[in-house]
N, C-alpha and C positions, 0 to 999 in steps of 0.2 A: 504493499499500499505505501503511495507516495505522501512524503513527510510537508503536507501544505498545511500552513497555519489556521487555525479556525477564525473564523470571523465571528462577529456579533449579529442577532437575528435582523435583517433587513425590515422585519415586519416589528413593530415597537410592540406592540397588545402582544406577541408571543411570548409564552412559557416553555420554554423547551423543557423535556426531563432530565434529569440531573445525569451526567457522563455524554449527553450528546453534543456531537461535534457534526455541521452540516456545509458542506464543502463544494466545490465544482467537480463534477465527474473528471477524471483522468483515464487513460489510455491505461494506465497501472492498475486502474478497478478491474479488469477484465476479470480476474480468477474471482473476486469476492461477489461480484455481478453473479457470474456463471453459479457459483455456490447458491445465491440464492434461489436464482432460479429454477433451481432443482428442489426447491421446497414445494411440496402440493399443494396446498395452499395458496401460495404465492402464483403457480401456475394455475391453478383454478380460476383465477380472477383477471387473468390476461389470456390473450391470443397466442402464448409460447406453447411448443410441442415439448414432450419429456426429453429429457438427456440433452439439454442445450450445449454447443458447442463451444469451447472455450475461443476458438478462432472467429467464430460468428460473432459472436459478441466483443471480442476486439474490433475486428472490422467495421461494425455498427459505430462502435464509441469515434471510430476514429474518420469515419465518412460522416458526421453530422453536420447537417446544415448550418451556415453561417448563421440563419435567423433563429437557432435554439439555443435553449438554458438547460443544461443538465446538471444535477444535483444529487448528490448521494448523503446517505446519514451512517453516519459511525458510532458505533457505540460496540465498549467491551472489544475494542481492537478489529472489529468486523464491520465489511459493509451490511446494514440491517434496514434500507431502504432506499429508492431512489426515483425522481420525478423526471420527466422532461416536459418540456414546452418548445412544440415547433409554430414559428410561426408561418402564417401562411402568407402568400405574395399576391401580388394585381391587386385586383379590387376586393381581394378577401385581407388585406395586409392590416385591417383594425383587428384580426381575429386570431388565435391561435388553438391550437390542440395540447391537450393534455394526457398524460399517460402516465402511471406511477405504481407502485407496490412495494411493500412490506416483508422483509422475512417473518414467516409463520411463528417462531418462538419469540419475537418482539412484537407481537399487535398486541392491541389495545394498551398500547403504551403510552400514547399522544406524539409519535412517531411520526404515522401520517398527517396528522394535524400539523405538526411543523414544519415537515417538507411542503404540505400544500399552504400554508400561510406564506413561506418564505417566495412561492412562486406566484401566489396571489399578490404579494405586495411587490415583487418585480413586475409584474405585468401592470399593475393599477400606476404605479410610481417611478417605473424607468422606461416603460415600452409602451405607455400610454392605449393598451390594447384596451377595446371597447368589448370583446366578445371573447369568452373562452369555452372551449367545447370539448368533452368527452363522451367516451361511450362504457356503461357499465352495467355486466351481469347482473339482471334482474335479482338473484338469489344473493345477492353480497350486500345485504342489508345494513351492516357495518359501513361499508366506503360509501351507500347512499346517502346514509346518516350524517355522514361527516361532509360529504359534496354540498348538501342542503344546508349545512349549520354554515357553509361560506356562500350562500344565495344561491347557488346550481337550484336550476328547476330542471325537473322532466318535460322535454319538447315532445316526446315519442316512443314509443317502444318497437322496437328491431325484433320481428319474429323470425324464429330459426336464425338470429346472426350467428352464432358457430356452434359448431361441432366440437361437445368436449365430453371424452371419456365416455361413449357410446351412444350419446342422444343430443339433438339439437338442444341450443339456451336461448331464451330470449334476454334483449339488453335494451335500457333505455338509453334515448339520446337526451345529455345533458348539457347545459348552459349557463353561462353567469353572464351577465349583461351589466357591464360598468359606464355609468352615464356622466361619470366626471361630474 
């Protein structure tokens, strides 16, 4: 893991769990992110397949779009969460998509709230984004509650959105509008 000094929360209203560090994602984080993606709960909340390849994760990190912001959460010397914001272009440059996940053993500790708080603060206060979008499986009630607590609303239900563990699962399309 890279030796990058921690920063204070961008979101002034944020209270991070004791010992949590949030920082920019680096190529050297590929191994820790791959290990986190192997967790069954983490995988169930994403579109990732079982047995992620370290090289694929490394290539993904190294090929990020210039308009993206990617953060990792580190606790107990390991990566326990990550979040990415990918800004759209052209007539959608006012909007961005978000994807995030938290290690199975570290869920329900405020790590997702800390990561989302940082990305929302960056989107609002540094990038002047008006719209944040995400999709979430309808059975991920904890994530849905977290997103709603940040002002995301359900805009639609996507039927048979993805095939997971032998069956199709629906997802909600959610968005947060910041009218400044």
